[in-house]
C-alpha positions in Angstrom: 91.3 18.0 -141.3 88.6 15.8 -139.8 89.6 12.5 -138.2 87.1 10.0 -139.5 89.0 7.1 -138.3 91.9 6.6 -135.9 94.3 3.6 -136.0 96.6 2.9 -133.1 100.2 3.0 -134.3 101.9 -0.4 -134.6 105.3 -1.5 -135.5 105.9 -0.7 -139.2 105.8 -3.7 -141.5 108.8 -4.5 -143.6 108.0 -3.8 -147.2 109.1 -6.4 -149.7 110.6 -6.2 -153.1 107.1 -7.1 -154.5 105.7 -3.9 -153.0 108.5 -1.8 -154.6 107.8 -3.4 -157.9 104.1 -2.6 -157.6 104.7 1.1 -157.3 104.0 3.3 -160.4 102.1 6.3 -161.5 101.5 8.4 -158.3 104.7 7.4 -156.6 107.0 7.8 -159.6 109.5 10.6 -159.6 109.0 11.3 -155.9 112.7 10.9 -155.1 115.3 13.5 -154.2 116.1 16.2 -156.8 112.4 16.6 -157.7 111.7 20.2 -158.9 109.3 22.2 -156.8 106.4 24.2 -158.2 106.8 27.8 -156.9 103.8 29.6 -158.5 100.5 30.3 -156.9 97.8 32.9 -157.3 97.3 35.1 -160.3 97.4 38.8 -161.0 96.0 40.9 -158.2 92.6 42.3 -158.6 91.8 45.9 -157.8 92.6 46.9 -154.2 89.9 45.9 -151.8 88.2 43.5 -154.2 87.1 40.1 -152.9 89.6 38.4 -155.2 92.7 40.5 -154.4 95.7 38.3 -153.7 99.5 38.6 -153.9 101.1 38.1 -157.2 104.1 35.8 -157.0 107.0 36.8 -159.2 107.1 33.3 -160.6 103.9 33.9 -162.5 105.3 36.9 -164.4 108.2 35.2 -166.2 108.0 31.7 -167.7 110.8 29.4 -166.7 112.8 27.3 -169.2 112.4 24.5 -166.7 110.9 21.4 -168.5 108.3 21.0 -165.7 107.1 24.6 -166.2 107.2 24.2 -170.0 105.0 21.0 -169.8 102.6 22.8 -167.5 102.3 25.7 -169.9 101.7 23.4 -172.9 99.1 21.4 -171.0 97.3 24.6 -169.7 97.0 25.9 -173.3 94.8 23.0 -174.2 92.5 23.1 -171.1 89.0 24.6 -170.9 88.1 26.9 -168.1 86.0 24.1 -166.5 89.0 21.7 -166.7 91.2 24.3 -165.1 88.8 24.8 -162.2 88.2 21.1 -161.7 92.0 20.6 -161.4 92.0 22.8 -158.3 89.9 20.3 -156.3 91.2 17.5 -154.1 88.2 15.4 -153.0 87.4 12.2 -151.3 86.2 9.1 -153.1 85.0 6.2 -150.9 86.6 2.7 -150.6 89.8 0.9 -151.5 89.1 0.1 -155.2 91.8 1.9 -157.1 89.9 1.7 -160.4 86.8 3.2 -158.8 88.9 6.0 -157.3 90.4 6.7 -160.8 86.9 6.8 -162.3 85.8 9.2 -159.6 88.8 11.5 -160.3 88.4 11.3 -164.1 84.6 11.9 -164.0 85.2 15.4 -162.5 88.7 16.1 -163.8 90.1 16.4 -160.2 93.6 17.5 -159.4 93.9 14.9 -156.6 92.3 12.6 -154.0 92.4 12.7 -150.2 92.7 9.3 -148.5 90.7 8.9 -145.3 90.4 5.9 -143.0 87.9 4.2 -145.3 90.5 4.3 -148.1 93.3 2.4 -146.3 93.4 -1.3 -147.0 95.0 -3.9 -144.7 98.5 -4.0 -146.2 101.1 -1.6 -147.6 101.2 -3.6 -150.8 97.4 -3.3 -151.3 97.6 0.5 -150.8 100.5 0.7 -153.3 98.4 -1.2 -155.9 95.4 1.0 -155.1 97.2 4.3 -155.6 98.9 3.0 -158.7 95.5 2.1 -160.2 94.1 5.5 -159.2 96.9 7.3 -161.2 96.9 5.0 -164.2 94.8 7.3 -166.5 97.6 9.8 -167.0 101.1 8.7 -165.9 102.7 11.9 -167.2 100.5 13.9 -164.8 99.9 12.0 -161.6 97.1 12.9 -159.3 98.0 14.5 -156.0 97.3 11.7 -153.5 97.2 13.1 -150.0 96.5 12.0 -146.5 96.9 13.2 -142.9 99.8 11.1 -141.6 100.8 13.1 -138.5 101.4 10.1 -136.2 99.9 9.8 -132.8 96.3 11.0 -132.6 96.0 11.3 -136.4 97.4 8.1 -138.0 95.9 6.8 -141.2 98.5 4.0 -141.9 98.1 1.3 -139.2 101.7 0.2 -140.0 103.2 3.6 -139.1 105.1 2.9 -135.9 106.9 6.2 -135.6 106.0 8.5 -132.7 103.6 11.4 -132.9 103.7 14.9 -131.6 103.0 14.1 -127.9 106.2 12.0 -127.8 108.3 14.1 -130.2 107.9 17.4 -128.5 109.7 16.0 -125.5 112.6 14.8 -127.6 115.3 16.7 -129.6 114.3 17.9 -133.1 116.4 15.2 -134.6 113.8 12.7 -133.4 111.1 14.6 -135.3 113.3 14.5 -138.4 113.8 10.8 -138.1 110.1 10.1 -137.4 108.9 12.1 -140.4 111.6 10.6 -142.7 110.4 7.1 -141.8 106.8 8.2 -142.2 107.5 9.7 -145.6 109.2 6.6 -146.7 106.1 4.6 -145.9 103.9 7.0 -147.7 106.2 7.1 -150.8 106.3 3.3 -150.9 102.5 3.2 -150.7 102.1 5.7 -153.6 100.9 8.7 -151.4 102.7 11.8 -152.6 101.4 14.6 -150.4 101.4 14.5 -146.6 99.0 16.9 -144.8 101.0 15.9 -141.7 103.0 18.7 -140.2 101.1 20.6 -137.5 102.7 24.1 -137.2 100.3 25.3 -134.5 101.7 26.1 -131.1 100.1 26.1 -127.7 100.9 25.2 -124.1 97.2 24.9 -123.2 96.4 21.3 -122.4 92.7 22.0 -122.8 93.1 23.1 -126.4 91.6 20.9 -129.1 94.9 20.9 -130.9 97.2 20.4 -127.9 97.8 16.7 -128.5 99.0 17.3 -132.1 101.4 20.3 -131.6 105.1 19.7 -132.0 106.0 22.4 -129.5 104.4 24.3 -126.7 106.3 27.5 -127.3 107.2 29.2 -130.6 110.9 28.3 -130.6 110.5 24.6 -129.8 107.6 24.3 -132.3 109.6 26.0 -135.0 112.6 23.7 -134.6 110.4 20.6 -134.9 108.3 21.8 -137.7 111.5 22.5 -139.7 112.8 19.1 -138.8 109.5 17.5 -139.9 109.7 19.1 -143.3 113.4 18.3 -143.7 112.7 14.7 -142.9 110.0 14.4 -145.6 112.1 16.1 -148.3 112.5 14.2 -151.5 109.9 11.6 -150.6 106.6 13.3 -150.2 105.3 16.9 -150.7 105.2 18.5 -147.2 102.2 20.5 -146.0 102.3 22.7 -142.9 99.0 23.5 -141.2 96.7 25.1 -139.9 97.7 28.6 -141.0 97.7 31.1 -139.3 97.7 28.8 -136.3 95.1 26.9 -134.3 96.8 27.4 -130.9 95.1 30.7 -129.9 91.8 29.0 -129.1 90.7 25.7 -127.5 87.7 25.4 -129.8 87.4 22.5 -132.4 87.3 23.8 -135.9 85.4 20.7 -137.0 82.4 21.9 -135.0 82.6 25.7 -135.0 84.8 28.6 -136.4 87.2 29.2 -133.6 87.7 32.9 -132.9 90.3 34.8 -130.9 91.0 38.5 -130.5 94.6 38.1 -131.9 96.2 41.0 -133.7 99.1 41.0 -136.1 101.7 41.8 -133.5 100.6 38.9 -131.2 100.4 36.6 -134.2 103.9 37.5 -135.4 105.4 36.7 -132.1 103.5 33.7 -131.0 102.1 31.9 -134.1 104.2 32.8 -137.1 107.6 31.3 -136.1 106.7 27.6 -136.8 105.2 28.5 -140.1 108.2 30.6 -141.1 110.5 27.7 -140.1 108.5 25.2 -142.2 108.5 27.5 -145.2 112.3 28.1 -144.9 112.8 24.3 -144.6 111.1 23.9 -148.0 107.4 23.0 -147.4 105.6 22.8 -150.7 102.1 23.5 -149.4 100.5 25.5 -146.7 97.0 24.6 -145.4 94.7 27.4 -144.3 92.6 26.8 -141.2 89.0 27.9 -140.7 90.1 30.2 -137.9 89.2 33.8 -137.1 91.9 36.1 -135.6 89.6 39.1 -135.3 92.4 41.6 -134.8 93.5 40.9 -138.4 90.3 39.9 -140.2 86.7 39.0 -139.2 86.7 36.3 -141.9 88.1 32.8 -141.4 91.7 32.6 -142.6 90.6 30.1 -145.3 88.4 32.8 -146.8 90.6 35.8 -146.1 92.6 37.7 -148.8 94.3 39.5 -145.9 95.8 36.3 -144.5 96.9 35.1 -147.9 98.7 38.4 -148.4 100.4 38.1 -145.0 101.6 34.6 -145.9 103.1 35.8 -149.1 104.4 39.2 -148.1 105.5 38.6 -144.5 106.5 34.9 -144.6 107.6 34.8 -148.3 105.6 31.8 -149.2 104.7 31.5 -152.9 104.0 27.8 -153.2 100.6 26.0 -153.3 98.0 27.0 -150.7 95.1 24.7 -149.9 92.1 24.9 -147.6 91.5 22.6 -144.7 88.5 20.4 -145.3 85.7 22.7 -146.6 83.1 20.4 -145.2 84.1 21.6 -141.8 82.6 25.0 -142.6 79.3 23.4 -143.5 79.3 21.2 -140.4 79.3 24.3 -138.2 75.7 24.8 -139.1 76.2 28.5 -139.7 73.9 29.7 -142.5 76.6 31.7 -144.3 78.6 28.4 -145.0 75.7 26.2 -146.0 76.4 26.4 -149.7 79.5 24.3 -150.7 79.8 26.0 -154.1 79.7 29.5 -152.6 82.3 28.5 -150.0 84.6 27.2 -152.8 84.2 30.5 -154.7 85.2 32.5 -151.6 88.2 30.3 -150.9 89.6 30.6 -154.4 88.9 34.3 -154.5 90.7 34.8 -151.2 93.9 33.3 -152.5 93.8 29.5 -152.1 95.4 27.6 -154.9 93.4 24.4 -154.2 90.1 23.3 -152.4 90.2 20.3 -150.2 87.0 18.6 -149.2 85.7 15.4 -147.8 82.2 15.6 -149.2 79.1 15.1 -147.1 75.9 13.4 -148.1 74.3 15.3 -151.0 77.4 17.3 -151.9 77.8 17.4 -155.7 81.3 17.9 -156.9 80.0 19.0 -160.3 77.9 21.7 -158.7 80.9 23.1 -156.8 83.0 23.2 -160.0 80.1 24.9 -161.8 79.8 27.5 -159.1 83.5 28.5 -159.5 83.2 28.5 -163.3 80.2 30.8 -163.1 82.1 33.1 -160.7 84.9 33.4 -163.3 82.4 34.1 -166.1 80.7 36.9 -164.1 84.1 38.4 -163.1 84.0 37.6 -159.4 87.3 35.7 -159.8 89.7 36.9 -162.6 90.4 34.3 -165.3 94.1 35.0 -164.8 93.8 33.8 -161.2 92.4 30.5 -162.3 95.1 30.2 -165.0 97.9 30.8 -162.5 96.4 28.4 -160.0 95.9 25.7 -162.6 99.5 26.2 -163.8 100.9 25.9 -160.3 98.9 22.6 -159.7 100.1 21.3 -163.1 103.7 22.0 -162.2 103.3 20.3 -158.8 101.7 17.2 -160.4 104.2 17.0 -163.2 107.1 17.2 -160.8 105.9 13.8 -159.4 106.1 12.1 -162.8 109.2 10.3 -164.1 111.5 12.9 -165.7 113.0 11.9 -169.0 
């Protein structure tokens, strides 16, 4: 995810009872005991097709769980375009909660990504903003996400907990404590998804990602990734990134598509352990990086059915998958990634449940949604895939609402 604005970490402000009373909508139901959506992806297409993906067992049998029942009922009344739109998490500018709500409602989005320009001066102001953004449909809160890693990538200026450069030199308990405190700040501010756990691993100090990794070897990274997810549990939905791992190359995926001649055996030994640990610890989302490991697939992982099958079959993850910021592909300047709509089609066909994008100048959300709808109509993406993805997102969002 791009770092549009960096804030130095400062000592966390004490949140008052007024802030707590302000919270509603997006933050409601985020406490311990919240059910977790486990479905992603739809029925597999024919072998070798562009839209082939693993079929989680959870999509085959309906659960009596009230969250799943609500999602099924809601899905039955959605049009194809509404289903597709719900798979997008996009960025609306500014700190006006009503304007952000109008932006999400205009396109029927599943969520919003908060960047530096969305963060007001105080925790209370952010809580009011996110509550206003979710006010349209309290029974189905938007996914409100941000990248609160700490250290180099800090969105909340009042997050005083240490980031990766400090945490990787301390015992895993310190990582758990830091992410628990971080998650508490996010929950109090109405942010319900943290794109904050970097599961990449490298000891190369020249690597773009080095300052953000929680460990410089597979074992130490795995221990701290698991601790991060455990610390966030019950407060925010945890995301581990950037699958299959950014540590094999020193290139910056905001500027190019990093490529390394990594094969499946190397990946399993070096890069997989932190992701496996985060999944075993209960991470609800996995973010796919725009990274090529040419020994596995010549396509970026975010556009690769092969990597989505590996995540499901080898690591056992059947939760929600999401792309890294799709604008990053366009920003490479490579002609094959110039069209935002075509990129979104490829990403969903590959197996992502959701598309994340911080739109650039001239990017039209409606056109991206229309491109995916057209792909479904012409058969490039099975309708059953979109149904399953929309159901998984509905379950995730419903799990954040107050349960009666």
